[in-house]
N, C-alpha and C positions, 0 to 999 in steps of 0.2 A: 486268386484268379488262376484257373487251371488252363493249361495249354492243350486242350483236347480237341482242337480243330484239325481236320485233315487238310483243308484248304481255307485260306483266308482270302476273302474277296475284297479287292480295292478298286477305287475309281481314281484315275489320275485327273486332278483338277487343273484348271487353266493356269494356275499360278505354280504348278509343278509339284504341289504336295499331294499326298495320297489321302484319300478319305476311305476309311474301313466301312465296308457295307455289311459284312457279316461273315459267317463261316459255316461249313458243314463237314 
């Protein structure tokens, strides 16, 4: 798994955890 993302996009869920949406 390469760490080639400039930004990682997350959504904060109702229970306080983060859901990864994607990267660019």
